[in-house]
All heavy atoms as an XYZ file, in Angstrom:
644
protein
N     -16.420    -38.929    167.705
C     -16.194    -37.494    167.658
C     -17.488    -36.784    168.082
O     -18.571    -37.135    167.646
C     -15.794    -37.100    166.240
C     -15.565    -35.619    166.064
S     -15.114    -35.229    164.360
C     -13.416    -34.808    164.648
N     -17.378    -35.797    168.913
C     -18.575    -35.082    169.376
C     -18.872    -33.888    168.465
O     -17.996    -33.366    167.787
C     -18.373    -34.597    170.814
O     -17.334    -33.659    170.865
N     -20.128    -33.498    168.477
C     -20.552    -32.367    167.652
C     -20.162    -31.059    168.327
O     -20.256    -30.928    169.545
C     -22.055    -32.435    167.418
C     -22.443    -33.651    166.611
C     -23.938    -33.855    166.510
O     -24.688    -33.268    167.299
O     -24.341    -34.631    165.643
N     -19.725    -30.102    167.521
C     -19.315    -28.788    168.012
C     -20.260    -27.736    167.444
O     -20.044    -27.210    166.364
C     -17.880    -28.490    167.546
C     -16.811    -29.373    168.107
C     -16.181    -28.845    169.381
N     -16.105    -27.401    169.467
C     -15.080    -26.657    169.064
N     -14.031    -27.194    168.523
N     -15.116    -25.353    169.210
N     -21.316    -27.449    168.171
C     -22.336    -26.513    167.695
C     -21.921    -25.059    167.873
O     -22.529    -24.170    167.295
C     -23.659    -26.784    168.408
C     -24.193    -28.116    168.041
C     -24.171    -29.255    168.796
C     -24.789    -28.488    166.805
N     -24.730    -30.300    168.101
C     -25.124    -29.855    166.878
C     -25.086    -27.796    165.630
C     -25.727    -30.535    165.834
C     -25.698    -28.480    164.589
C     -26.016    -29.830    164.700
N     -20.868    -24.791    168.661
C     -20.451    -23.416    168.907
C     -19.572    -22.847    167.797
O     -19.215    -21.679    167.820
C     -19.730    -23.308    170.249
C     -18.471    -24.156    170.331
O     -18.352    -25.150    169.569
O     -17.610    -23.848    171.161
N     -19.252    -23.645    166.783
C     -18.407    -23.163    165.681
C     -19.178    -22.181    164.801
O     -20.386    -22.314    164.609
C     -17.928    -24.334    164.819
C     -16.874    -25.157    165.496
S     -16.182    -26.406    164.391
C     -17.604    -27.434    164.101
N     -18.441    -21.217    164.277
C     -19.040    -20.223    163.388
C     -19.323    -20.820    162.018
O     -18.605    -21.711    161.558
C     -18.111    -19.024    163.208
C     -18.052    -18.161    164.435
O     -18.988    -18.108    165.222
N     -16.943    -17.488    164.619
N     -20.365    -20.300    161.381
C     -20.563    -20.569    159.968
C     -19.390    -19.940    159.233
O     -18.626    -19.164    159.819
C     -21.887    -19.950    159.496
C     -23.166    -20.561    160.075
C     -24.355    -19.676    159.746
C     -23.374    -21.959    159.542
N     -19.227    -20.220    157.946
C     -18.097    -19.642    157.220
C     -18.213    -18.120    157.145
O     -17.210    -17.420    157.038
C     -17.960    -20.245    155.826
O     -19.104    -19.993    155.044
N     -19.448    -17.612    157.216
C     -19.698    -16.172    157.309
C     -21.118    -15.976    157.842
O     -21.971    -16.851    157.673
C     -19.536    -15.476    155.961
C     -20.489    -15.962    154.907
C     -20.207    -15.349    153.546
O     -19.111    -15.576    153.016
O     -21.097    -14.657    153.034
N     -21.393    -14.858    158.498
C     -22.756    -14.618    159.004
C     -23.760    -14.532    157.859
O     -23.436    -14.086    156.761
C     -22.639    -13.261    159.718
C     -21.190    -13.075    159.979
C     -20.467    -13.792    158.868
N     -24.975    -15.000    158.123
C     -26.052    -14.960    157.133
C     -27.187    -14.130    157.728
O     -27.794    -14.519    158.725
C     -26.558    -16.377    156.782
C     -27.698    -16.304    155.780
C     -25.421    -17.247    156.259
N     -27.449    -12.972    157.133
C     -28.505    -12.075    157.617
C     -29.792    -12.299    156.845
O     -29.761    -12.592    155.648
C     -28.073    -10.618    157.476
O     -26.934    -10.380    158.269
N     -30.920    -12.178    157.536
C     -32.222    -12.364    156.911
C     -33.275    -11.616    157.720
O     -32.990    -11.091    158.798
C     -32.571    -13.855    156.806
C     -32.716    -14.554    158.134
C     -33.971    -14.821    158.655
C     -31.609    -14.955    158.859
C     -34.120    -15.464    159.872
C     -31.742    -15.603    160.078
C     -32.999    -15.856    160.584
N     -34.498    -11.546    157.183
C     -35.626    -10.919    157.875
C     -36.723    -11.958    158.057
O     -37.106    -12.627    157.098
C     -36.183     -9.740    157.065
C     -35.328     -8.530    157.154
N     -34.221     -8.367    156.375
C     -35.412     -7.452    157.952
C     -33.653     -7.202    156.684
N     -34.355     -6.633    157.635
N     -37.195    -12.086    159.273
C     -38.293    -13.005    159.573
C     -39.248    -12.282    160.500
O     -38.831    -11.685    161.485
C     -37.770    -14.273    160.245
C     -38.862    -15.277    160.538
C     -38.292    -16.541    161.141
C     -39.407    -17.535    161.320
N     -39.700    -17.844    162.676
N     -40.521    -12.336    160.168
C     -41.552    -11.674    160.971
C     -41.250    -10.189    161.169
O     -41.459     -9.631    162.244
C     -41.709    -12.359    162.333
C     -42.093    -13.825    162.206
O     -42.795    -14.171    161.238
O     -41.674    -14.627    163.066
N     -40.695     -9.551    160.112
C     -40.395     -8.127    160.161
C     -39.184     -7.756    161.001
O     -38.923     -6.587    161.239
N     -38.439     -8.750    161.447
C     -37.291     -8.508    162.318
C     -36.006     -8.964    161.618
O     -35.950    -10.060    161.056
C     -37.481     -9.297    163.617
C     -36.381     -9.116    164.620
C     -36.647     -9.955    165.869
O     -37.805    -10.108    166.262
O     -35.655    -10.442    166.430
N     -34.972     -8.129    161.657
C     -33.673     -8.497    161.098
C     -32.989     -9.479    162.041
O     -32.960     -9.268    163.252
C     -32.810     -7.258    160.908
N     -32.463    -10.548    161.472
C     -31.776    -11.577    162.263
C     -30.504    -11.988    161.542
O     -30.378    -11.811    160.335
C     -32.658    -12.804    162.451
C     -33.959    -12.487    163.166
C     -34.815    -13.708    163.281
N     -36.112    -13.345    163.840
C     -36.939    -14.195    164.382
N     -36.629    -15.458    164.450
N     -38.088    -13.795    164.859
N     -29.581    -12.575    162.282
C     -28.331    -13.040    161.695
C     -27.965    -14.388    162.293
O     -27.980    -14.556    163.513
C     -27.187    -12.042    161.947
O     -27.550    -10.774    161.391
C     -25.889    -12.506    161.321
N     -27.637    -15.338    161.420
C     -27.093    -16.621    161.852
C     -25.577    -16.490    161.875
O     -24.971    -16.095    160.879
C     -27.486    -17.729    160.872
C     -28.969    -17.989    160.659
C     -29.162    -19.054    159.579
C     -29.636    -18.409    161.943
N     -24.974    -16.802    162.999
C     -23.517    -16.704    163.109
C     -22.861    -18.063    163.369
O     -21.754    -18.304    162.935
C     -23.140    -15.728    164.220
C     -23.418    -14.292    163.872
C     -22.883    -13.323    164.933
N     -23.021    -11.954    164.505
C     -24.153    -11.261    164.533
N     -25.251    -11.827    164.975
N     -24.190    -10.013    164.113
N     -23.533    -18.921    164.117
C     -22.945    -20.205    164.502
C     -23.788    -21.365    163.986
O     -24.929    -21.192    163.578
C     -22.835    -20.328    166.036
O     -24.165    -20.377    166.579
C     -22.061    -19.176    166.648
N     -23.205    -22.543    164.033
C     -23.956    -23.741    163.680
C     -25.152    -23.908    164.614
O     -26.215    -24.365    164.205
C     -23.049    -24.967    163.745
C     -21.934    -25.018    162.704
C     -20.995    -26.184    162.989
C     -22.487    -25.107    161.299
N     -24.991    -23.504    165.870
C     -26.097    -23.595    166.822
C     -27.236    -22.649    166.439
O     -28.411    -22.996    166.584
C     -25.609    -23.306    168.243
C     -26.635    -23.709    169.283
O     -27.175    -24.836    169.181
O     -26.915    -22.892    170.185
N     -26.907    -21.453    165.939
C     -27.946    -20.536    165.446
C     -28.753    -21.206    164.331
O     -29.979    -21.146    164.304
C     -27.338    -19.248    164.886
C     -26.678    -18.369    165.925
O     -26.929    -18.557    167.132
O     -25.892    -17.489    165.515
N     -28.031    -21.846    163.399
C     -28.690    -22.512    162.278
C     -29.546    -23.674    162.777
O     -30.693    -23.840    162.355
C     -27.649    -23.010    161.273
N     -29.013    -24.451    163.710
C     -29.759    -25.583    164.268
C     -31.025    -25.103    164.965
O     -32.094    -25.682    164.805
C     -28.879    -26.369    165.238
C     -29.606    -27.530    165.899
C     -28.713    -28.340    166.768
N     -28.237    -27.594    167.920
C     -27.678    -28.140    168.974
N     -27.494    -29.443    169.027
N     -27.278    -27.403    169.978
N     -30.919    -24.010    165.721
C     -32.083    -23.464    166.417
C     -33.162    -23.012    165.456
O     -34.354    -23.289    165.665
N     -32.775    -22.333    164.396
C     -33.744    -21.885    163.397
C     -34.411    -23.084    162.727
O     -35.627    -23.119    162.553
C     -33.067    -21.008    162.341
C     -33.991    -20.538    161.218
C     -34.978    -19.502    161.741
C     -33.185    -19.968    160.076
N     -33.618    -24.085    162.375
C     -34.164    -25.264    161.715
C     -35.117    -26.039    162.616
O     -36.145    -26.527    162.168
C     -33.030    -26.168    161.235
C     -32.216    -25.629    160.066
C     -30.933    -26.432    159.895
C     -33.040    -25.620    158.797
N     -34.807    -26.129    163.892
C     -35.680    -26.884    164.799
C     -36.973    -26.124    165.097
O     -37.999    -26.739    165.375
C     -34.949    -27.239    166.088
O     -34.673    -26.091    166.844
N     -36.940    -24.805    165.014
C     -38.132    -24.000    165.300
C     -39.027    -23.824    164.075
O     -40.197    -23.486    164.209
C     -37.714    -22.623    165.822
N     -38.478    -24.069    162.886
C     -39.236    -23.849    161.645
C     -40.043    -25.082    161.287
O     -39.525    -26.194    161.240
C     -38.283    -23.500    160.499
C     -38.976    -23.316    159.190
N     -39.866    -22.294    158.963
C     -38.935    -24.033    158.047
C     -40.333    -22.387    157.731
N     -39.782    -23.440    157.157
N     -41.308    -24.904    161.040
C     -42.189    -25.980    160.572
C     -42.319    -25.845    159.055
O     -43.073    -24.999    158.576
C     -43.560    -25.866    161.247
C     -44.441    -27.053    161.015
C     -43.898    -28.328    161.634
O     -43.372    -28.273    162.754
O     -43.984    -29.364    160.981
N     -41.566    -26.650    158.295
C     -41.549    -26.466    156.840
C     -42.850    -26.882    156.169
O     -43.527    -27.810    156.607
C     -40.398    -27.362    156.386
C     -40.300    -28.417    157.432
C     -40.717    -27.753    158.716
N     -43.149    -26.186    155.092
C     -44.267    -26.598    154.247
C     -43.810    -27.812    153.448
O     -42.623    -28.164    153.433
C     -44.664    -25.456    153.308
O     -43.620    -25.227    152.384
N     -44.717    -28.430    152.773
C     -44.378    -29.614    151.968
C     -43.276    -29.294    150.965
O     -42.342    -30.054    150.792
C     -45.622    -30.131    151.248
C     -45.427    -31.477    150.597
C     -45.164    -32.591    151.601
O     -45.755    -32.591    152.687
O     -44.345    -33.471    151.279
N     -43.351    -28.125    150.325
C     -42.360    -27.734    149.332
C     -40.982    -27.447    149.911
O     -39.975    -27.607    149.237
N     -40.937    -27.025    151.161
C     -39.660    -26.677    151.803
C     -39.029    -27.845    152.554
O     -37.904    -27.754    153.001
C     -39.858    -25.525    152.800
C     -40.277    -24.245    152.126
O     -39.857    -24.012    150.978
O     -41.033    -23.474    152.746
N     -39.754    -28.925    152.688
C     -39.286    -30.046    153.512
C     -37.935    -30.594    153.040
O     -37.047    -30.859    153.841
C     -40.338    -31.143    153.532
C     -40.244    -32.057    154.709
C     -41.418    -33.000    154.817
N     -42.726    -32.386    154.715
C     -43.375    -31.789    155.714
N     -42.820    -31.708    156.897
N     -44.577    -31.268    155.540
N     -37.756    -30.745    151.726
C     -36.504    -31.286    151.191
C     -35.338    -30.334    151.455
O     -34.249    -30.767    151.845
C     -36.654    -31.552    149.702
C     -35.497    -32.318    149.104
C     -35.740    -32.694    147.659
O     -36.806    -33.247    147.351
O     -34.845    -32.426    146.837
N     -35.555    -29.037    151.247
C     -34.492    -28.057    151.526
C     -34.152    -28.026    153.013
O     -32.979    -27.918    153.381
C     -34.909    -26.662    151.069
C     -34.732    -26.351    149.590
C     -35.287    -24.974    149.274
C     -33.277    -26.443    149.194
N     -35.153    -28.113    153.860
C     -34.907    -28.121    155.311
C     -34.097    -29.349    155.710
O     -33.164    -29.254    156.503
C     -36.215    -28.086    156.092
S     -36.993    -26.465    156.128
N     -34.449    -30.498    155.160
C     -33.710    -31.718    155.480
C     -32.265    -31.627    155.007
O     -31.346    -32.037    155.707
C     -34.384    -32.948    154.882
C     -33.740    -34.251    155.321
C     -33.686    -34.396    156.830
O     -34.680    -34.222    157.515
N     -32.522    -34.690    157.362
N     -32.052    -31.056    153.827
C     -30.685    -30.875    153.318
C     -29.900    -29.947    154.242
O     -28.721    -30.190    154.520
C     -30.718    -30.327    151.905
N     -30.543    -28.895    154.727
C     -29.874    -27.962    155.635
C     -29.528    -28.646    156.954
O     -28.419    -28.485    157.469
C     -30.759    -26.739    155.879
N     -30.457    -29.428    157.500
C     -30.188    -30.161    158.746
C     -28.983    -31.085    158.555
O     -28.088    -31.137    159.401
C     -31.434    -30.966    159.196
C     -31.082    -31.964    160.282
C     -32.532    -30.030    159.662
N     -28.952    -31.785    157.440
C     -27.856    -32.722    157.171
C     -26.515    -32.007    157.078
O     -25.532    -32.431    157.692
C     -28.137    -33.501    155.859
O     -29.363    -34.225    156.018
C     -27.010    -34.460    155.528
N     -26.443    -30.901    156.329
C     -25.156    -30.214    156.158
C     -24.715    -29.516    157.436
O     -23.527    -29.498    157.739
C     -25.188    -29.210    154.990
O     -26.224    -28.263    155.192
C     -25.370    -29.909    153.660
N     -25.651    -28.950    158.189
C     -25.287    -28.291    159.443
C     -24.781    -29.326    160.451
O     -23.777    -29.106    161.132
C     -26.482    -27.480    160.002
C     -26.241    -27.033    161.426
C     -26.754    -26.268    159.109
N     -25.439    -30.473    160.527
C     -25.004    -31.535    161.443
C     -23.640    -32.079    161.033
O     -22.774    -32.309    161.880
C     -26.047    -32.668    161.488
O     -27.301    -32.119    161.906
C     -25.635    -33.757    162.459
N     -23.430    -32.263    159.728
C     -22.129    -32.738    159.250
C     -21.028    -31.743    159.612
O     -19.941    -32.132    160.040
C     -22.161    -32.954    157.738
C     -20.846    -33.461    157.180
C     -20.908    -33.681    155.690
C     -19.556    -34.159    155.183
N     -19.541    -34.260    153.728
N     -21.304    -30.455    159.446
C     -20.312    -29.430    159.782
C     -19.985    -29.451    161.272
O     -18.831    -29.307    161.668
C     -20.817    -28.050    159.369
N     -21.007    -29.649    162.114
C     -20.779    -29.699    163.559
C     -19.964    -30.930    163.945
O     -19.159    -30.888    164.873
C     -22.114    -29.700    164.302
N     -20.163    -32.022    163.213
C     -19.435    -33.261    163.511
C     -17.996    -33.225    163.019
O     -17.089    -33.669    163.708
C     -20.145    -34.459    162.860
O     -21.399    -34.651    163.441
N     -17.784    -32.687    161.826
C     -16.441    -32.727    161.240
C     -15.565    -31.554    161.659
O     -14.363    -31.702    161.809
C     -16.529    -32.762    159.713
O     -16.835    -31.477    159.196
N     -16.178    -30.373    161.763
C     -15.403    -29.175    162.085
C     -14.588    -28.648    160.921
O     -13.861    -27.664    161.061
N     -14.694    -29.263    159.758
C     -13.910    -28.863    158.598
C     -14.441    -27.556    157.997
O     -15.653    -27.385    157.862
C     -13.946    -29.958    157.528
C     -13.315    -31.249    157.968
C     -11.841    -31.070    158.267
O     -11.097    -30.443    157.520
N     -11.413    -31.611    159.396
N     -13.543    -26.643    157.615
C     -13.975    -25.388    156.998
C     -14.848    -25.606    155.763
O     -15.820    -24.884    155.554
C     -12.665    -24.686    156.630
C     -11.672    -25.234    157.600
C     -12.090    -26.675    157.819
N     -14.536    -26.602    154.938
C     -15.336    -26.839    153.727
C     -16.764    -27.257    154.094
O     -17.717    -26.869    153.407
C     -14.681    -27.896    152.842
O     -14.578    -29.129    153.534
N     -16.930    -28.017    155.168
C     -18.270    -28.408    155.608
C     -19.033    -27.213    156.167
O     -20.240    -27.092    155.975
C     -18.203    -29.529    156.644
C     -17.779    -30.857    156.035
O     -17.977    -31.054    154.821
O     -17.244    -31.694    156.781
N     -18.329    -26.317    156.851
C     -18.986    -25.105    157.361
C     -19.401    -24.203    156.202
O     -20.457    -23.578    156.244
C     -18.077    -24.377    158.348
C     -17.902    -25.190    159.626
C     -17.319    -24.456    160.800
N     -16.448    -23.354    160.535
C     -15.133    -23.362    160.709
N     -14.511    -24.443    161.127
N     -14.427    -22.289    160.469
N     -18.592    -24.144    155.137
C     -18.965    -23.368    153.949
C     -20.210    -23.954    153.293
O     -21.107    -23.215    152.898
C     -17.809    -23.346    152.947
C     -16.660    -22.469    153.369
C     -15.461    -22.580    152.447
O     -15.600    -23.125    151.318
O     -14.377    -22.139    152.849
N     -20.273    -25.282    153.195
C     -21.451    -25.923    152.606
C     -22.688    -25.669    153.473
O     -23.768    -25.416    152.941
C     -21.219    -27.429    152.441
C     -20.294    -27.744    151.291
S     -20.108    -29.493    150.807
C     -20.666    -30.439    152.165
N     -22.547    -25.725    154.784
C     -23.677    -25.470    155.682
C     -24.154    -24.027    155.535
O     -25.361    -23.763    155.500
C     -23.282    -25.755    157.131
N     -23.219    -23.101    155.425
C     -23.570    -21.693    155.252
C     -24.347    -21.493    153.958
O     -25.388    -20.833    153.940
C     -22.297    -20.813    155.259
O     -21.605    -21.016    156.495
C     -22.629    -19.343    155.092
N     -23.857    -22.079    152.877
C     -24.526    -21.942    151.583
C     -25.898    -22.607    151.602
O     -26.859    -22.068    151.061
C     -23.657    -22.516    150.464
C     -24.219    -22.271    149.086
C     -24.456    -20.798    148.766
O     -23.749    -19.913    149.279
O     -25.397    -20.509    147.991
N     -26.010    -23.760    152.242
C     -27.301    -24.449    152.310
C     -28.309    -23.621    153.106
O     -29.479    -23.540    152.733
C     -27.139    -25.834    152.947
C     -28.378    -26.679    152.856
C     -28.743    -27.022    151.426
O     -27.900    -27.426    150.639
N     -30.002    -26.872    151.081
N     -27.873    -22.966    154.177
C     -28.774    -22.101    154.943
C     -29.196    -20.905    154.099
O     -30.354    -20.500    154.122
C     -28.115    -21.631    156.241
C     -27.955    -22.720    157.283
S     -29.502    -23.564    157.721
C     -30.481    -22.218    158.376
N     -28.269    -20.351    153.333
C     -28.589    -19.219    152.458
C     -29.636    -19.635    151.411
O     -30.599    -18.908    151.160
C     -27.309    -18.716    151.787
C     -27.447    -17.365    151.143
C     -26.129    -16.841    150.613
N     -25.368    -16.272    151.712
C     -24.175    -16.717    152.122
N     -23.584    -17.718    151.536
N     -23.569    -16.143    153.134
N     -29.474    -20.812    150.820
C     -30.436    -21.320    149.831
C     -31.807    -21.494    150.472
O     -32.828    -21.090    149.908
C     -29.934    -22.653    149.230
C     -28.720    -22.398    148.341
C     -31.043    -23.366    148.462
C     -27.961    -23.666    147.952
N     -31.852    -22.079    151.659
C     -33.120    -22.292    152.349
C     -33.804    -20.967    152.680
O     -34.987    -20.780    152.408
C     -32.904    -23.104    153.637
C     -34.137    -23.262    154.526
C     -35.240    -24.026    153.809
C     -33.765    -23.939    155.823
N     -33.059    -20.028    153.240
C     -33.621    -18.728    153.609
C     -34.143    -17.983    152.378
O     -35.181    -17.342    152.431
C     -32.608    -17.890    154.370
C     -32.217    -18.451    155.745
C     -31.033    -17.681    156.308
C     -33.398    -18.399    156.697
N     -33.417    -18.089    151.283
C     -33.863    -17.453    150.034
C     -35.165    -18.110    149.555
O     -36.102    -17.421    149.148
C     -32.771    -17.572    148.977
C     -32.977    -16.668    147.779
C     -31.779    -16.667    146.835
N     -30.621    -16.044    147.476
C     -29.446    -16.648    147.670
N     -29.240    -17.871    147.254
N     -28.463    -16.016    148.255
N     -35.237    -19.424    149.638
C     -36.453    -20.157    149.230
C     -37.654    -19.772    150.090
O     -38.787    -19.685    149.599
C     -36.211    -21.652    149.331
O     -37.383    -22.376    149.117
N     -37.409    -19.525    151.365
C     -38.484    -19.133    152.282
C     -38.888    -17.665    152.109
O     -39.854    -17.220    152.703
C     -38.056    -19.366    153.733
C     -37.826    -20.840    154.132
C     -37.205    -20.915    155.516
C     -39.127    -21.619    154.059
N     -38.114    -16.913    151.295
C     -38.401    -15.508    151.077
C     -37.914    -14.610    152.194
O     -38.345    -13.465    152.321
N     -36.979    -15.111    153.005
C     -36.468    -14.330    154.129
C     -35.208    -13.553    153.757
O     -34.737    -12.740    154.528
C     -36.196    -15.234    155.316
C     -37.438    -15.907    155.851
C     -38.724    -15.644    155.500
C     -37.494    -16.947    156.814
N     -39.570    -16.445    156.195
C     -38.866    -17.265    157.015
C     -36.543    -17.647    157.538
C     -39.265    -18.246    157.902
C     -36.956    -18.635    158.423
C     -38.314    -18.910    158.596
N     -34.664    -13.830    152.581
C     -33.520    -13.065    152.063
C     -33.985    -12.406    150.779
O     -34.599    -13.012    149.951
C     -32.293    -13.967    151.763
C     -31.704    -14.509    153.033
C     -31.260    -13.196    150.965
C     -30.498    -15.413    152.828
């Protein structure tokens, strides 16, 4: 089964980074943010969990997996202080 990065998260996730308002809408948006972010030691575990859930959602396409990926991104963004 191929990964589908163009699928939407279960709902958009808005946050502020570098003084700019941003919104994650798709699994690809989440993947891009995760690949560009260099986590601190404390954030490394949360980042890895987010990578795992976003990749699983892209592979399965299941709504429940997209909901988990959305929630994991929200948890990570909150931990980073961007929400």
